[in-house]
C-alpha positions, 0 to 999 in steps of 0.5 A: 220111389225110395222114401227118406225122413229128415228130423227137424226137432225132437223135443218135450213140449210139456212136462208136469213136475213129478206127473205123468202124461199120456195118450195124446192127440193134436189138430191144426185149426183153419187159422194155423194154431196147433192143439193138443190134448192128453190125460194129464196131471196123473200119478202113473198109468192107472191112477184116479187122478187123470183129467183132459187137458190141452196146450196151444201153439200159434208157431208150428210147434216152436213153443206151447201154452201152459196146459188148461183142464178142459175136462175133470170127472170123478173118474180116471179121464184117458185117451184124449182126442180132438178134432176142428170140424168145417164151422171151426167147432172143436170137438174132444173125446175121452173115455173114463175108467176104474181100473184104478180101484184094482191098482190100489195095492199093487206094488208098482203103483205104491212105488209111484203114488205119491199119497196112497192116503189121497187114493183111499179119500177118493175112492171112498168118496165114489159112490155106486151112483157116481160110478155109474153116472160118469163110467163111459165114452164122451165128448165135449164140444166147443165153438169158441176155440177152446176157451169154453167146452160143453157138457160132457156128451155121452157116447157109445164108442171109444177109440184113443183118437176119436171121431174124424170129419167127413168130406160131407160134414158129417162125423164118423166114429169108429170104435169099440163098444166095450159096455154091451153087455151081450157082445163087445162090437167095433161099430161106426157111428155117424153124428149130422150134428156136430157130434151132439147126437149119434147114430150107429150105421155099420158094424165092422165084421170081426170074428167073434173068437177073435173080437177080444184082440182087437182095440183101439181103431183109427179111421181115414178117408181117402180123396176117393172116398174109400174109408180105411180103419187100423185096428191095434191087434194083440193075439197074445203071441207077441205078433202085434201087427195091426189089422185093416178094415175098409168101407166103400159105402160110408161105413155101413158096410166094411171088409173082414179086416186083414192082417197088415205088415205094421208092427206096433199099436195103436195107429193114428191115420192122416190123409196127406194133402198129396193123398197119401196115408201116414200112419202113426204108431208106437213100438213097444218092443226093443228097441221102443220108439214111435214110428210111422209108414206111408202108403201111396195107394189108399191103404192097399199096401203100406211101405213098411220096409222104409218106416220112419223112426219118428224117435227112439228112447236113449240110455238104459231102456229098462227105465222105458219099459215100454209104456210110450206111444199114441202118436198122432200127426198133423201136416204143417203148411209146408208139407211138413209133419209134427207128430206128438207122442208120450214118451219118458224125456229122461231116465228117472222122469215119468213120461211127458207130452214129446214132439217130432218135427219131421219131413219126407224127403 
């Protein structure tokens, strides 16, 4: 069966003038409302100001609200994820970073920052106690549709699009434990109380000599109960093909990750209503852009030769420099797909939040 994709629309859905937006996730609520979260109001890719922001759409992405801030720690808040659980609870995720401390004097950052003195003043306020308190990975919960949010809950793992909900109602978070002093691990953590507490149930067996290549996983549960996870993988030779691991026992044991034909990073995985798996990912090599492909056999094979070109930059490609991607997708009621990602809309601008509405035909 030959697959083709029809692009219905592509456009920016949130721009913050003179500011940078990155690393979004989208969810579709049970009432049909779309929520998109991202790290916004930034100077650049690495800066002190990142905060978790959210926009809403009640008309399948035709129009969107203005952004509201749902989280703003003293550090750089990055990589926002969001899901809605069966009981209507929203769970947002992010991690914090101090990487901007090493970028203060970088020439490309100096050109991007509008006020270097503001950086310096902020950094001077970051005591060792503040850094220790806030550096890490977090989730926050909302039981009123995202109007108010709980205090940040520290979690062990980090992954750009956060946890998922399993068919049995438990939350599963597959991510990297980067703060372990002994070694870096890729773990599967489970929550049985809606994300308040978490317990590690399994570790993905990545060979020690390769663990440094693996980043930013995302997981999906098939209708048969199998768990499929894709890892961003960067071995340093330019062959950035994603790696895949699977579990058939709820995340307790996992297969050794194997290379896939999918070039790009990182992936967001979505189970479609017909049971197919959709992987959305960014392409950070020429011609750049956002891509997707389908698996019709629960991840055993991927139709990479029928890869979907969701969106690609136009104009002077040097303006884009590969700083784009992290697409995440939802399936709308009519079976079409709505994918959000970050990318420059017009040459000379900073990246904004973009969306493509498309369907498989």
